[in-house]
N, CA, C and O of each residue as an XYZ file, in Angstrom:
556
protein
N     -17.799     24.850     88.852
C     -18.746     24.220     87.984
C     -18.897     25.001     86.683
O     -18.995     24.408     85.609
N     -18.914     26.306     86.774
C     -19.021     27.105     85.562
C     -17.793     26.925     84.684
O     -17.876     27.061     83.463
N     -16.674     26.627     85.285
C     -15.467     26.376     84.517
C     -15.664     25.127     83.646
O     -15.246     25.114     82.488
N     -16.285     24.094     84.183
C     -16.541     22.862     83.433
C     -17.583     23.071     82.344
O     -17.474     22.489     81.265
N     -18.594     23.898     82.615
C     -19.617     24.176     81.615
C     -19.035     24.948     80.433
O     -19.378     24.694     79.278
N     -18.150     25.893     80.740
C     -17.490     26.649     79.657
C     -16.625     25.720     78.809
O     -16.611     25.825     77.583
N     -15.917     24.828     79.452
C     -15.058     23.882     78.738
C     -15.903     22.951     77.874
O     -15.543     22.652     76.736
N     -17.028     22.496     78.423
C     -17.931     21.641     77.671
C     -18.522     22.395     76.478
O     -18.662     21.814     75.401
N     -18.863     23.636     76.639
C     -19.409     24.446     75.551
C     -18.383     24.631     74.441
O     -18.745     24.639     73.265
N     -17.121     24.779     74.790
C     -16.069     24.938     73.778
C     -15.857     23.660     72.981
O     -15.534     23.725     71.795
N     -16.031     22.507     73.603
C     -15.816     21.237     72.920
C     -17.024     20.863     72.072
O     -16.854     20.386     70.950
N     -18.239     21.065     72.573
C     -19.452     20.640     71.891
C     -19.862     21.607     70.787
O     -20.387     21.165     69.765
N     -19.648     22.881     70.951
C     -20.109     23.886     69.991
C     -19.569     23.650     68.584
O     -20.360     23.688     67.642
N     -18.270     23.408     68.380
C     -17.802     23.192     67.005
C     -18.421     21.959     66.355
O     -18.664     21.958     65.148
N     -18.681     20.909     67.134
C     -19.276     19.700     66.564
C     -20.702     19.956     66.121
O     -21.122     19.444     65.084
N     -21.449     20.729     66.874
C     -22.831     21.043     66.518
C     -22.868     21.951     65.302
O     -23.702     21.775     64.414
N     -21.951     22.936     65.262
C     -21.911     23.862     64.129
C     -21.574     23.134     62.830
O     -22.112     23.460     61.772
N     -20.682     22.150     62.915
C     -20.270     21.425     61.711
C     -21.329     20.446     61.248
O     -21.256     19.942     60.127
N     -22.310     20.169     62.091
C     -23.383     19.251     61.705
C     -22.944     17.809     61.787
O     -23.487     16.963     61.076
N     -21.969     17.500     62.639
C     -21.433     16.154     62.718
C     -22.475     15.154     63.169
O     -22.506     14.034     62.660
N     -23.317     15.520     64.097
C     -24.305     14.584     64.615
C     -25.704     14.858     64.085
O     -26.650     14.186     64.495
N     -25.861     15.809     63.201
C     -27.176     16.174     62.705
C     -27.452     15.421     61.413
O     -26.799     15.675     60.400
N     -28.419     14.489     61.432
C     -28.714     13.761     60.193
C     -29.438     14.653     59.188
O     -30.169     15.569     59.565
N     -29.223     14.372     57.915
C     -29.922     15.093     56.866
C     -29.237     16.357     56.408
O     -29.678     16.970     55.436
N     -28.180     16.768     57.069
C     -27.480     17.976     56.624
C     -26.450     17.578     55.579
O     -25.807     16.537     55.709
N     -26.286     18.385     54.556
C     -25.313     18.042     53.513
C     -23.884     18.106     54.060
O     -23.568     18.913     54.934
N     -23.051     17.249     53.530
C     -21.645     17.228     53.939
C     -20.925     18.372     53.258
O     -21.157     18.657     52.083
N     -20.066     19.016     53.992
C     -19.289     20.105     53.412
C     -17.898     19.645     53.009
O     -17.149     20.391     52.379
N     -17.558     18.422     53.371
C     -16.243     17.881     53.029
C     -16.444     16.749     52.032
O     -17.276     15.868     52.249
N     -15.690     16.769     50.947
C     -15.807     15.725     49.933
C     -15.264     14.410     50.486
O     -14.319     14.410     51.275
N     -15.856     13.299     50.078
C     -15.345     12.009     50.546
C     -13.948     11.780     49.974
O     -13.613     12.321     48.921
N     -13.143     10.992     50.652
C     -11.786     10.744     50.137
C     -11.846      9.992     48.814
O     -12.720      9.152     48.600
N     -10.907     10.307     47.937
C     -10.849      9.632     46.642
C      -9.996      8.385     46.783
O      -9.043      8.349     47.561
N     -10.355      7.362     46.014
C      -9.578      6.132     46.030
C      -8.288      6.343     45.266
O      -8.272      6.996     44.223
N      -7.245      5.806     45.771
C      -5.964      5.864     45.070
C      -5.997      4.770     44.012
O      -6.221      3.605     44.341
N      -5.777      5.121     42.750
C      -5.866      4.107     41.702
C      -4.757      3.073     41.843
O      -3.640      3.391     42.250
N      -5.082      1.847     41.505
C      -4.106      0.761     41.526
C      -3.196      0.919     40.317
O      -3.664      0.948     39.179
N      -1.924      1.017     40.562
C      -0.961      1.161     39.475
C      -0.508     -0.235     39.085
O       0.174     -0.918     39.850
N      -0.892     -0.644     37.897
C      -0.550     -1.977     37.445
C       0.815     -1.945     36.774
O       1.100     -1.084     35.942
N       1.640     -2.890     37.150
C       2.960     -2.997     36.553
C       2.818     -3.498     35.118
O       1.896     -4.255     34.815
N       3.723     -3.082     34.236
C       3.640     -3.572     32.868
C       3.770     -5.092     32.844
O       4.610     -5.656     33.545
N       2.937     -5.755     32.038
C       2.964     -7.200     31.994
C       4.150     -7.732     31.191
O       4.568     -8.874     31.385
N       4.677     -6.934     30.314
C       5.810     -7.350     29.497
C       7.078     -6.706     30.046
O       7.188     -5.481     30.078
N       8.037     -7.525     30.479
C       9.257     -6.951     31.030
C      10.097     -6.246     29.965
O      10.023     -6.552     28.775
N      10.881     -5.311     30.430
C      11.772     -4.568     29.544
C      12.978     -5.452     29.239
O      13.537     -6.091     30.131
N      13.366     -5.479     27.982
C      14.495     -6.297     27.578
C      15.727     -5.463     27.280
O      15.645     -4.255     27.060
N      16.868     -6.132     27.276
C      18.137     -5.506     26.942
C      18.523     -5.976     25.545
O      18.701     -7.177     25.341
N      18.661     -5.065     24.566
C      19.014     -5.485     23.212
C      20.340     -6.252     23.185
O      21.319     -5.856     23.817
N      20.343     -7.349     22.445
C      21.548     -8.157     22.281
C      21.728     -8.475     20.805
O      20.790     -8.360     20.016
N      22.920     -8.869     20.444
C      23.231     -9.320     19.101
C      22.615    -10.706     18.924
O      22.611    -11.496     19.868
N      22.100    -11.014     17.747
C      21.479    -12.323     17.547
C      22.464    -13.465     17.756
O      22.044    -14.584     18.050
N      23.754    -13.214     17.614
C      24.759    -14.249     17.861
C      24.812    -14.636     19.335
O      25.299    -15.716     19.667
N      24.319    -13.771     20.229
C      24.306    -14.067     21.662
C      23.128    -14.947     22.059
O      23.087    -15.465     23.175
N      22.176    -15.119     21.155
C      21.020    -15.984     21.411
C      21.444    -17.422     21.138
O      22.058    -17.689     20.104
N      21.133    -18.358     22.038
C      21.525    -19.758     21.812
C      21.022    -20.288     20.466
O      19.935    -19.931     20.011
N      21.820    -21.133     19.850
C      21.524    -21.677     18.527
C      20.174    -22.395     18.512
O      19.430    -22.278     17.538
N      19.842    -23.141     19.583
C      18.569    -23.871     19.638
C      17.386    -22.910     19.552
O      16.387    -23.204     18.895
N      17.501    -21.779     20.206
C      16.427    -20.781     20.199
C      16.292    -20.176     18.806
O      15.181    -20.064     18.286
N      17.398    -19.787     18.203
C      17.357    -19.202     16.856
C      16.744    -20.173     15.856
O      15.902    -19.789     15.044
N      17.169    -21.433     15.918
C      16.640    -22.435     14.978
C      15.149    -22.661     15.181
O      14.404    -22.779     14.209
N      14.708    -22.722     16.426
C      13.286    -22.943     16.705
C      12.446    -21.779     16.192
O      11.372    -21.990     15.628
N      12.931    -20.545     16.385
C      12.200    -19.358     15.923
C      12.119    -19.337     14.400
O      11.047    -19.101     13.842
N      13.228    -19.578     13.730
C      13.256    -19.552     12.263
C      12.351    -20.644     11.695
O      11.599    -20.396     10.753
N      12.419    -21.843     12.259
C      11.595    -22.952     11.753
C      10.106    -22.660     11.947
O       9.307    -22.912     11.046
N       9.724    -22.130     13.119
C       8.313    -21.844     13.375
C       7.802    -20.715     12.482
O       6.701    -20.805     11.940
N       8.593    -19.655     12.326
C       8.172    -18.533     11.477
C       8.039    -18.971     10.026
O       7.101    -18.563      9.342
N       8.965    -19.797      9.547
C       8.893    -20.289      8.168
C       7.626    -21.124      7.973
O       6.957    -21.009      6.945
N       7.302    -21.950      8.944
C       6.097    -22.789      8.852
C       4.835    -21.924      8.870
O       3.926    -22.146      8.069
N       4.767    -20.942      9.772
C       3.575    -20.087      9.895
C       3.345    -19.227      8.647
O       2.205    -19.039      8.223
N       4.426    -18.709      8.065
C       4.286    -17.834      6.900
C       4.344    -18.583      5.570
O       4.102    -17.995      4.516
N       4.660    -19.868      5.613
C       4.713    -20.662      4.383
C       5.873    -20.286      3.489
O       5.731    -20.258      2.267
N       7.017    -19.996      4.081
C       8.215    -19.646      3.314
C       9.347    -20.581      3.734
O       9.215    -21.327      4.705
N      10.449    -20.539      3.005
C      11.596    -21.367      3.383
C      12.319    -20.729      4.578
O      12.171    -19.537      4.844
N      13.081    -21.526      5.271
C      13.820    -21.009      6.439
C      14.833    -19.947      6.026
O      15.196    -19.094      6.837
N      15.291    -19.984      4.784
C      16.241    -18.975      4.296
C      15.595    -17.598      4.161
O      16.299    -16.589      4.133
N      14.255    -17.543      4.076
C      13.549    -16.271      3.917
C      13.234    -15.601      5.247
O      12.668    -14.508      5.263
N      13.590    -16.239      6.372
C      13.308    -15.701      7.705
C      14.552    -15.021      8.254
O      15.648    -15.581      8.237
N      14.355    -13.796      8.743
C      15.453    -13.032      9.342
C      15.051    -12.677     10.772
O      13.925    -12.244     11.019
N      15.973    -12.862     11.704
C      15.708    -12.416     13.079
C      16.049    -10.937     13.119
O      17.220    -10.557     13.122
N      15.014    -10.107     13.151
C      15.174     -8.659     13.027
C      15.572     -7.995     14.341
O      16.249     -6.966     14.331
N      15.164     -8.566     15.464
C      15.466     -7.944     16.760
C      15.592     -9.031     17.817
O      14.868    -10.027     17.790
N      16.514     -8.831     18.742
C      16.706     -9.778     19.845
C      16.938     -8.988     21.129
O      17.711     -8.030     21.157
N      16.253     -9.410     22.191
C      16.409     -8.787     23.506
C      16.520     -9.877     24.559
O      15.826    -10.891     24.499
N      17.398     -9.655     25.519
C      17.501    -10.564     26.648
C      16.508    -10.099     27.709
O      16.488     -8.925     28.079
N      15.683    -11.028     28.197
C      14.589    -10.699     29.104
C      14.563    -11.706     30.242
O      14.935    -12.865     30.064
N      14.118    -11.255     31.419
C      13.833    -12.183     32.511
C      12.323    -12.203     32.681
O      11.725    -11.213     33.101
N      11.706    -13.340     32.351
C      10.255    -13.492     32.439
C       9.867    -13.735     33.890
O      10.630    -14.326     34.654
N       8.670    -13.272     34.269
C       8.241    -13.375     35.672
C       7.787    -14.774     36.054
O       7.709    -15.089     37.242
N       7.481    -15.630     35.064
C       7.093    -17.010     35.367
C       7.258    -17.869     34.114
O       7.739    -17.395     33.085
N       6.861    -19.120     34.210
C       7.043    -20.069     33.120
C       6.166    -19.841     31.910
O       6.320    -20.543     30.910
N       5.244    -18.878     31.960
C       4.410    -18.596     30.779
C       5.184    -17.809     29.728
O       4.720    -17.669     28.596
N       6.337    -17.304     30.082
C       7.188    -16.519     29.175
C       6.464    -15.291     28.639
O       6.697    -14.873     27.505
N       5.592    -14.719     29.451
C       4.881    -13.503     29.052
C       3.662    -13.734     28.193
O       3.023    -12.771     27.768
N       3.317    -14.981     27.924
C       2.154    -15.319     27.100
C       1.293    -16.361     27.810
O       1.205    -17.500     27.353
N       0.656    -15.986     28.923
C      -0.141    -16.990     29.648
C      -1.393    -17.393     28.878
O      -2.037    -16.568     28.230
N      -1.721    -18.669     28.963
C      -2.935    -19.191     28.355
C      -3.931    -19.484     29.466
O      -3.552    -20.021     30.507
N      -5.210    -19.137     29.261
C      -6.214    -19.393     30.295
C      -6.301    -20.887     30.626
O      -6.268    -21.735     29.734
N      -6.412    -21.190     31.913
C      -6.574    -22.568     32.350
C      -5.291    -23.346     32.513
O      -5.336    -24.505     32.926
N      -4.152    -22.763     32.207
C      -2.864    -23.450     32.366
C      -2.157    -22.944     33.595
O      -2.318    -21.787     33.986
N      -1.373    -23.810     34.206
C      -0.564    -23.432     35.365
C       0.895    -23.347     34.922
O       1.342    -24.096     34.054
N       1.623    -22.420     35.537
C       3.014    -22.195     35.165
C       3.887    -22.140     36.411
O       3.413    -21.834     37.505
N       5.164    -22.439     36.229
C       6.097    -22.316     37.342
C       6.162    -20.857     37.761
O       6.146    -19.959     36.919
N       6.233    -20.628     39.049
C       6.283    -19.264     39.572
C       7.712    -18.936     39.992
O       8.010    -18.769     41.174
N       8.572    -18.851     39.008
C       9.980    -18.516     39.233
C      10.446    -17.648     38.075
O       9.894    -17.714     36.977
N      11.452    -16.846     38.324
C      12.010    -16.015     37.256
C      12.669    -16.908     36.217
O      13.402    -17.835     36.562
N      12.406    -16.625     34.938
C      12.925    -17.437     33.845
C      13.745    -16.542     32.918
O      13.186    -15.668     32.255
N      15.060    -16.747     32.861
C      15.858    -15.956     31.921
C      15.584    -16.438     30.493
O      15.467    -17.636     30.239
N      15.487    -15.489     29.577
C      15.207    -15.865     28.193
C      15.385    -14.714     27.239
O      16.148    -13.783     27.499
N      14.665    -14.785     26.116
C      14.824    -13.805     25.049
C      13.471    -13.436     24.449
O      12.516    -14.211     24.498
N      13.415    -12.233     23.882
C      12.291    -11.791     23.051
C      12.889    -11.549     21.671
O      13.819    -10.757     21.517
N      12.346    -12.242     20.667
C      12.877    -12.156     19.311
C      11.779    -11.769     18.340
O      10.613    -12.105     18.546
N      12.148    -11.064     17.285
C      11.215    -10.748     16.214
C      11.747    -11.400     14.949
O      12.839    -11.081     14.480
N      10.948    -12.327     14.399
C      11.286    -12.985     13.138
C      10.515    -12.286     12.032
O       9.301    -12.104     12.121
N      11.226    -11.902     11.003
C      10.621    -11.130      9.921
C      10.790    -11.851      8.585
O      11.831    -12.445      8.305
N       9.739    -11.780      7.773
C       9.782    -12.306      6.400
C       9.115    -11.279      5.498
O       8.643    -10.242      5.965
N       9.080    -11.571      4.215
C       8.389    -10.674      3.294
C       6.880    -10.718      3.525
O       6.163     -9.815      3.092
N       6.395    -11.749      4.198
C       4.972    -11.918      4.480
C       4.529    -11.208      5.759
O       3.334    -10.984      5.950
N       5.463    -10.852      6.634
C       5.117    -10.210      7.898
C       6.156    -10.513      8.963
O       7.263    -10.958      8.661
N       5.786    -10.267     10.212
C       6.714    -10.476     11.328
C       5.960    -11.067     12.507
O       4.762    -10.839     12.671
N       6.673    -11.826     13.321
C       6.127    -12.413     14.541
C       7.084    -12.171     15.692
O       8.302    -12.191     15.519
N       6.518    -11.943     16.872
C       7.332    -11.799     18.076
C       7.307    -13.116     18.835
O       6.245    -13.694     19.069
N       8.486    -13.581     19.213
C       8.624    -14.833     19.948
C       9.219    -14.563     21.319
O      10.033    -13.656     21.490
N       8.799    -15.369     22.301
C       9.374    -15.340     23.640
C      10.010    -16.696     23.875
O       9.449    -17.726     23.503
N      11.181    -16.693     24.490
C      11.912    -17.935     24.683
C      12.426    -18.038     26.111
O      12.572    -17.036     26.810
N      12.697    -19.274     26.530
C      13.283    -19.489     27.846
C      14.797    -19.651     27.783
O      15.432    -19.846     28.819
N      15.377    -19.578     26.622
C      16.820    -19.706     26.482
C      17.275    -21.142     26.278
O      18.455    -21.380     26.021
N      16.368    -22.099     26.387
C      16.707    -23.509     26.215
C      16.118    -24.095     24.934
O      16.255    -25.293     24.686
N      15.470    -23.275     24.125
C      14.871    -23.754     22.883
C      13.360    -23.766     22.907
O      12.739    -23.969     21.864
N      12.743    -23.555     24.061
C      11.275    -23.484     24.137
C      10.847    -22.084     23.728
O      11.318    -21.095     24.290
N       9.948    -22.002     22.742
C       9.485    -20.705     22.255
C       7.964    -20.653     22.282
O       7.293    -21.677     22.156
N       7.432    -19.452     22.448
C       5.989    -19.197     22.338
C       5.817    -17.877     21.614
O       6.708    -17.027     21.626
N       4.679    -17.713     20.993
C       4.326    -16.437     20.386
C       2.960    -16.032     20.924
O       2.036    -16.845     20.967
N       2.838    -14.778     21.331
C       1.594    -14.310     21.932
C       0.530    -13.975     20.902
O      -0.662    -14.113     21.179
N       0.932    -13.544     19.739
C      -0.002    -13.174     18.686
C       0.165    -14.144     17.537
O       1.262    -14.640     17.279
N      -0.932    -14.410     16.851
C      -0.853    -15.378     15.767
C      -0.119    -14.829     14.546
O       0.734    -15.502     13.967
N      -0.469    -13.576     14.154
C       0.209    -12.964     13.003
C       0.160    -11.463     13.090
O      -0.857    -10.887     13.476
N       1.249    -10.830     12.733
C       1.309     -9.364     12.693
C       1.930     -8.956     11.366
O       2.879     -9.591     10.906
N       1.411     -7.915     10.751
C       1.949     -7.411      9.480
C       2.857     -6.227      9.749
O       2.557     -5.395     10.605
N       3.952     -6.145      9.032
C       4.847     -4.986      9.122
C       4.361     -3.884      8.238
O       4.982     -2.823      8.176
């Protein structure tokens, strides 16, 4: 019987000393910290391409829209940068609140149209559909 009492004393003593069951005693161990949620970048990384590799419909749509927005002729618009991108859904990286989009990977392009008035970034699906996330940006 004394063997069991000694064993019980060895098991219970550390718990009492640590204050595990004693209310009102301060904790000596800090609570675990939350692991922060690592958010993936919303804009996919693109692979630089030559503007000649961008479909003609996409180039024409970008030039026409930039010329209209900046109030210049289409001859004054230059495609300054082109990247091939795979968008995560049909929003092409520019989702609008309240709209639904296809949830499939969409191959396309990210283009920068530049004029003397400024520059705009365009996102495309590769079939001629273009969107711009920002209304106007100055160089």
